[in-house]
TIRO-2110 file (N, C-alpha, C; in Angstrom, 1 decimal):
// TIRO-2110
-15.9, -28.4, -31.4, N, 1, A
-15.2, -27.3, -32.0, CA, 1, A
-16.1, -26.1, -32.1, C, 1, A
-17.4, -26.4, -32.3, N, 2, A
-18.4, -25.3, -32.4, CA, 2, A
-18.5, -24.6, -31.1, C, 2, A
-18.5, -25.4, -30.0, N, 3, A
-18.6, -24.7, -28.7, CA, 3, A
-17.4, -23.8, -28.4, C, 3, A
-16.2, -24.2, -28.8, N, 4, A
-15.0, -23.4, -28.6, CA, 4, A
-15.2, -22.1, -29.4, C, 4, A
-15.7, -22.2, -30.6, N, 5, A
-15.8, -21.1, -31.5, CA, 5, A
-16.9, -20.1, -30.9, C, 5, A
-18.0, -20.6, -30.4, N, 6, A
-19.0, -19.8, -29.8, CA, 6, A
-18.5, -19.1, -28.5, C, 6, A
-17.7, -19.9, -27.8, N, 7, A
-17.1, -19.3, -26.5, CA, 7, A
-16.1, -18.2, -26.9, C, 7, A
-15.3, -18.4, -27.9, N, 8, A
-14.4, -17.3, -28.3, CA, 8, A
-15.1, -16.1, -28.8, C, 8, A
-16.2, -16.3, -29.6, N, 9, A
-16.9, -15.2, -30.1, CA, 9, A
-17.6, -14.4, -28.9, C, 9, A
-18.1, -15.1, -28.0, N, 10, A
-18.8, -14.5, -26.8, CA, 10, A
-17.8, -13.7, -26.0, C, 10, A
-16.6, -14.3, -25.7, N, 11, A
-15.5, -13.6, -25.0, CA, 11, A
-15.0, -12.4, -25.7, C, 11, A
-14.9, -12.5, -27.0, N, 12, A
-14.5, -11.4, -27.8, CA, 12, A
-15.5, -10.2, -27.7, C, 12, A
-16.8, -10.5, -27.8, N, 13, A
-17.8, -9.5, -27.6, CA, 13, A
-17.7, -8.9, -26.2, C, 13, A
-17.5, -9.7, -25.2, N, 14, A
-17.4, -9.2, -23.8, CA, 14, A
-16.2, -8.2, -23.7, C, 14, A
-15.1, -8.7, -24.3, N, 15, A
-13.9, -7.8, -24.2, CA, 15, A
-14.1, -6.5, -25.0, C, 15, A
-14.7, -6.5, -26.1, N, 16, A
-15.0, -5.3, -26.8, CA, 16, A
-16.0, -4.4, -26.1, C, 16, A
-17.0, -5.0, -25.4, N, 17, A
-17.9, -4.2, -24.6, CA, 17, A
-17.2, -3.6, -23.4, C, 17, A
-16.3, -4.3, -22.8, N, 18, A
-15.6, -3.8, -21.6, CA, 18, A
-14.6, -2.7, -22.1, C, 18, A
-14.0, -2.8, -23.2, N, 19, A
-13.1, -1.8, -23.7, CA, 19, A
-13.9, -0.5, -24.0, C, 19, A
-15.1, -0.7, -24.6, N, 20, A
-15.9, 0.5, -24.8, CA, 20, A
-16.3, 1.2, -23.6, C, 20, A
-16.7, 0.4, -22.5, N, 21, A
-17.0, 1.0, -21.2, CA, 21, A
-15.8, 1.8, -20.6, C, 21, A
-14.6, 1.2, -20.8, N, 22, A
-13.4, 1.8, -20.3, CA, 22, A
-13.1, 3.1, -21.0, C, 22, A
-13.2, 3.1, -22.3, N, 23, A
-13.0, 4.3, -23.1, CA, 23, A
-14.0, 5.4, -22.7, C, 23, A
-15.3, 5.0, -22.6, N, 24, A
-16.3, 5.9, -22.2, CA, 24, A
-16.1, 6.5, -20.9, C, 24, A
-15.6, 5.7, -19.9, N, 25, A
-15.3, 6.2, -18.6, CA, 25, A
-14.1, 7.2, -18.6, C, 25, A
-13.1, 6.9, -19.5, N, 26, A
-12.0, 7.8, -19.6, CA, 26, A
-12.4, 9.1, -20.1, C, 26, A
-13.3, 9.1, -21.1, N, 27, A
-13.8, 10.4, -21.6, CA, 27, A
-14.6, 11.2, -20.6, C, 27, A
-15.4, 10.4, -19.9, N, 28, A
-16.3, 11.0, -18.9, CA, 28, A
-15.5, 11.6, -17.7, C, 28, A
-14.6, 10.8, -17.2, N, 29, A
-13.9, 11.2, -16.0, CA, 29, A
-12.8, 12.2, -16.4, C, 29, A
-12.2, 12.0, -17.5, N, 30, A
-11.1, 12.9, -17.9, CA, 30, A
-9.8, 12.7, -17.2, C, 30, A
-8.8, 13.3, -17.8, N, 31, A
-7.5, 13.2, -17.2, CA, 31, A
-7.4, 13.8, -15.8, C, 31, A
-8.1, 14.9, -15.6, N, 32, A
-8.0, 15.5, -14.3, CA, 32, A
-8.4, 14.6, -13.1, C, 32, A
-9.5, 13.8, -13.4, N, 33, A
-9.9, 12.8, -12.4, CA, 33, A
-8.8, 11.8, -12.1, C, 33, A
-8.1, 11.4, -13.2, N, 34, A
-7.1, 10.4, -13.0, CA, 34, A
-5.9, 11.0, -12.2, C, 34, A
-5.6, 12.3, -12.5, N, 35, A
-4.5, 13.0, -11.8, CA, 35, A
-4.9, 13.1, -10.3, C, 35, A
-6.1, 13.4, -10.0, N, 36, A
-6.5, 13.5, -8.6, CA, 36, A
-6.4, 12.1, -7.9, C, 36, A
-6.8, 11.1, -8.7, N, 37, A
-6.6, 9.7, -8.1, CA, 37, A
-5.2, 9.4, -7.8, C, 37, A
-4.3, 9.7, -8.7, N, 38, A
-2.9, 9.5, -8.6, CA, 38, A
-2.3, 10.2, -7.3, C, 38, A
-2.7, 11.5, -7.2, N, 39, A
-2.3, 12.2, -6.0, CA, 39, A
-2.8, 11.6, -4.7, C, 39, A
-4.0, 11.1, -4.7, N, 40, A
-4.6, 10.4, -3.6, CA, 40, A
-3.8, 9.2, -3.2, C, 40, A
-3.5, 8.4, -4.3, N, 41, A
-2.7, 7.2, -4.0, CA, 41, A
-1.3, 7.5, -3.5, C, 41, A
-0.7, 8.5, -4.1, N, 42, A
0.6, 8.9, -3.6, CA, 42, A
0.6, 9.3, -2.1, C, 42, A
-0.4, 10.0, -1.7, N, 43, A
-0.5, 10.3, -0.3, CA, 43, A
-0.7, 9.1, 0.6, C, 43, A
-1.5, 8.2, 0.1, N, 44, A
-1.7, 6.9, 0.8, CA, 44, A
-0.4, 6.1, 0.9, C, 44, A
0.4, 6.1, -0.1, N, 45, A
1.7, 5.4, -0.1, CA, 45, A
2.6, 6.1, 0.9, C, 45, A
2.6, 7.4, 0.9, N, 46, A
3.5, 8.1, 1.9, CA, 46, A
3.1, 7.8, 3.3, C, 46, A
1.8, 7.7, 3.6, N, 47, A
1.3, 7.4, 4.9, CA, 47, A
1.7, 6.0, 5.3, C, 47, A
1.7, 5.0, 4.3, N, 48, A
2.1, 3.7, 4.6, CA, 48, A
3.6, 3.6, 4.9, C, 48, A
4.4, 4.4, 4.2, N, 49, A
5.8, 4.5, 4.5, CA, 49, A
6.1, 5.0, 5.9, C, 49, A
5.3, 6.0, 6.3, N, 50, A
5.5, 6.5, 7.7, CA, 50, A
5.1, 5.5, 8.7, C, 50, A
4.0, 4.8, 8.5, N, 51, A
3.6, 3.8, 9.4, CA, 51, A
4.6, 2.6, 9.5, C, 51, A
5.2, 2.3, 8.4, N, 52, A
6.2, 1.2, 8.4, CA, 52, A
7.4, 1.6, 9.2, C, 52, A
7.8, 2.9, 9.0, N, 53, A
9.0, 3.4, 9.8, CA, 53, A
8.6, 3.4, 11.3, C, 53, A
7.4, 3.8, 11.6, N, 54, A
7.0, 3.8, 13.0, CA, 54, A
7.0, 2.3, 13.6, C, 54, A
6.5, 1.4, 12.8, N, 55, A
6.5, 0.0, 13.2, CA, 55, A
7.9, -0.5, 13.4, C, 55, A
8.8, -0.1, 12.5, N, 56, A
10.2, -0.6, 12.7, CA, 56, A
10.8, 0.0, 14.0, C, 56, A
10.5, 1.2, 14.3, N, 57, A
11.0, 1.8, 15.6, CA, 57, A
10.4, 1.0, 16.8, C, 57, A
9.1, 0.7, 16.7, N, 58, A
8.5, 0.0, 17.8, CA, 58, A
9.1, -1.4, 17.9, C, 58, A
9.4, -2.0, 16.8, N, 59, A
10.0, -3.3, 16.8, CA, 59, A
11.4, -3.3, 17.5, C, 59, A
12.1, -2.2, 17.3, N, 60, A
13.4, -2.0, 17.9, CA, 60, A
13.2, -1.9, 19.4, C, 60, A
12.2, -1.2, 19.9, N, 61, A
12.0, -1.0, 21.3, CA, 61, A
11.6, -2.4, 21.9, C, 61, A
10.8, -3.1, 21.3, N, 62, A
10.3, -4.4, 21.8, CA, 62, A
11.5, -5.3, 21.9, C, 62, A
12.3, -5.3, 20.8, N, 63, A
13.5, -6.2, 20.8, CA, 63, A
14.5, -5.9, 22.0, C, 63, A
14.7, -4.6, 22.2, N, 64, A
15.5, -4.2, 23.3, CA, 64, A
15.0, -4.7, 24.7, C, 64, A
13.7, -4.6, 24.8, N, 65, A
13.0, -4.9, 26.1, CA, 65, A
12.9, -6.4, 26.3, C, 65, A
13.0, -7.2, 25.3, N, 66, A
12.9, -8.6, 25.4, CA, 66, A
14.2, -9.3, 25.7, C, 66, A
15.3, -8.6, 25.7, N, 67, A
16.6, -9.2, 26.0, CA, 67, A
16.6, -9.6, 27.5, C, 67, A
17.3, -10.7, 27.8, N, 68, A
17.4, -11.1, 29.2, CA, 68, A
18.1, -9.9, 30.0, C, 68, A
17.7, -9.9, 31.3, N, 69, A
18.1, -8.8, 32.1, CA, 69, A
19.7, -8.7, 32.2, C, 69, A
20.3, -9.8, 32.2, N, 70, A
21.8, -9.8, 32.2, CA, 70, A
22.4, -9.2, 31.0, C, 70, A
21.7, -9.2, 29.9, N, 71, A
22.3, -8.7, 28.6, CA, 71, A
21.8, -7.3, 28.3, C, 71, A
20.9, -6.8, 29.1, N, 72, A
20.3, -5.4, 28.9, CA, 72, A
21.3, -4.3, 29.0, C, 72, A
21.2, -3.4, 28.1, N, 73, A
22.0, -2.2, 28.2, CA, 73, A
21.0, -1.1, 28.5, C, 73, A
21.0, -0.7, 29.8, N, 74, A
20.0, 0.3, 30.3, CA, 74, A
20.1, 1.6, 29.5, C, 74, A
21.3, 2.0, 29.2, N, 75, A
21.5, 3.3, 28.5, CA, 75, A
20.9, 3.1, 27.1, C, 75, A
21.2, 2.0, 26.4, N, 76, A
20.6, 1.8, 25.1, CA, 76, A
19.1, 1.8, 25.1, C, 76, A
18.5, 1.1, 26.2, N, 77, A
17.1, 1.1, 26.3, CA, 77, A
16.5, 2.5, 26.5, C, 77, A
17.2, 3.3, 27.3, N, 78, A
16.7, 4.7, 27.5, CA, 78, A
16.8, 5.4, 26.2, C, 78, A
17.8, 5.2, 25.4, N, 79, A
17.9, 5.9, 24.1, CA, 79, A
16.8, 5.5, 23.2, C, 79, A
16.6, 4.2, 23.1, N, 80, A
15.5, 3.7, 22.2, CA, 80, A
14.2, 4.2, 22.7, C, 80, A
13.9, 4.2, 24.0, N, 81, A
12.6, 4.7, 24.5, CA, 81, A
12.4, 6.2, 24.2, C, 81, A
13.5, 6.9, 24.4, N, 82, A
13.5, 8.4, 24.1, CA, 82, A
13.2, 8.7, 22.6, C, 82, A
13.9, 7.9, 21.8, N, 83, A
13.7, 8.1, 20.3, CA, 83, A
12.3, 7.8, 20.0, C, 83, A
11.8, 6.7, 20.5, N, 84, A
10.4, 6.3, 20.3, CA, 84, A
9.4, 7.3, 20.8, C, 84, A
9.6, 7.9, 22.0, N, 85, A
8.7, 8.9, 22.6, CA, 85, A
8.7, 10.2, 21.7, C, 85, A
9.8, 10.5, 21.1, N, 86, A
9.9, 11.7, 20.3, CA, 86, A
9.0, 11.6, 19.0, C, 86, A
8.9, 10.3, 18.6, N, 87, A
8.1, 10.1, 17.4, CA, 87, A
6.6, 10.2, 17.6, C, 87, A
6.2, 10.1, 18.9, N, 88, A
4.8, 10.2, 19.2, CA, 88, A
4.4, 11.6, 19.0, C, 88, A
END
């Protein structure tokens, strides 16, 4: 029981110390630094969205090209390739 009590006391002190560091960092960095970080993250999310869209387009092209020759729609393939080329 004494070990559990010591462990809880130690963890409590660690948590308080970490909270103090966090608060000090918040005061030091300020709200403007956090706003800048949020803007940076938003731009990274937008870039990921664009890459995912591009990947979906590429997947469509690959899917069209992997169909057996008898089932290929050459006009559709040309449209897909043209759409993909415009995105480059």
